C-alpha distance (Angstrom), angle and dihedral (degrees) to the residues before:
residue distance angle dihedral
M1 . . .
S2 3.79 . .
T3 3.76 129.4 .
S4 3.78 130.7 -159.3
Y5 3.77 119.1 -134.4
T6 3.76 128.0 -178.6
I7 3.78 107.0 -114.6
P8 3.82 115.0 -152.7
T9 3.79 107.1 -112.8
D10 3.81 99.3 174.2
G11 3.82 91.7 106.4
L12 3.81 93.3 50.5
T13 3.79 120.7 91.4
E14 3.81 104.8 172.8
A15 3.83 115.3 87.5
T16 3.81 92.5 -139.0
S17 3.82 90.6 53.1
I18 3.78 92.5 50.6
A19 3.82 92.7 47.1
L20 3.81 93.2 49.9
A21 3.82 93.0 45.2
E22 3.81 90.1 51.5
S23 3.83 90.3 50.9
L24 3.81 96.1 53.6
Q25 3.79 116.8 121.9
W26 3.79 126.6 -168.5
A27 3.79 128.5 -139.3
Q28 3.79 131.7 -177.5
V29 3.81 107.6 -126.3
H30 3.80 116.5 -158.6
T31 3.79 120.3 -154.3
S32 3.77 135.1 172.2
L33 3.82 88.2 -125.1
M34 3.81 94.2 68.4
G35 3.78 133.2 41.2
D36 3.79 93.5 -141.7
A37 3.77 129.2 50.8
I38 3.80 117.7 -100.1
A39 3.81 116.9 -126.3
T40 3.80 106.7 -129.1
A41 3.81 127.5 -174.6
Y42 3.77 123.3 -145.1
V43 3.77 142.4 162.0
C44 3.81 126.9 -149.4
Q45 3.80 125.1 -175.6
G46 3.77 136.3 156.2
Q47 3.78 133.3 50.3
E48 3.78 110.1 -133.8
L49 3.79 124.5 99.8
P50 2.94 143.6 -93.3
P51 3.81 96.7 54.7
I52 3.78 122.0 -131.7
L53 3.82 120.2 -141.6
L54 3.81 117.8 -157.5
L55 3.81 116.5 -161.1
H56 3.78 119.8 -175.6
G57 3.79 126.3 -146.1
F58 3.79 131.4 -108.8
D59 3.82 117.1 -53.5
S60 3.78 93.6 14.4
S61 3.83 139.7 95.5
A62 3.78 143.1 -143.1
M63 3.82 86.1 -86.6
E64 3.82 87.2 79.0
F65 3.80 86.3 78.3
R66 3.82 96.3 50.7
R67 3.82 94.2 117.4
L68 3.80 97.9 37.1
F69 3.81 98.1 41.8
P70 3.84 99.9 71.7
H71 3.81 91.6 49.7
L72 3.79 93.8 50.5
A73 3.82 92.6 44.8
K74 3.82 89.2 60.0
Q75 3.81 88.9 61.1
A76 3.82 104.9 33.0
Q77 3.78 144.8 1.3
T78 3.81 100.5 -78.2
W79 3.80 128.3 -162.9
A80 3.80 129.1 -170.6
V81 3.80 113.9 -172.2
D82 3.80 131.2 -171.1
L83 3.78 106.8 -142.4
């Protein structure tokens, strides 16, 4: 189940950053490794298949894809997930 939260965008100046931040959804991910669910942010846009999954590196976030994401979403269902 996903939940929408309003992400503060007042510190962002780039239009692509603001758009991606406003598109973020949150899901509670349950795992046998933790007793509590882990809040995980993701964004999904686009309709066409096959889907594209974008995973960022260590010490980063889905915002790394702010410029690339809208272009890919025009061509395919595109996901960016914070792990």
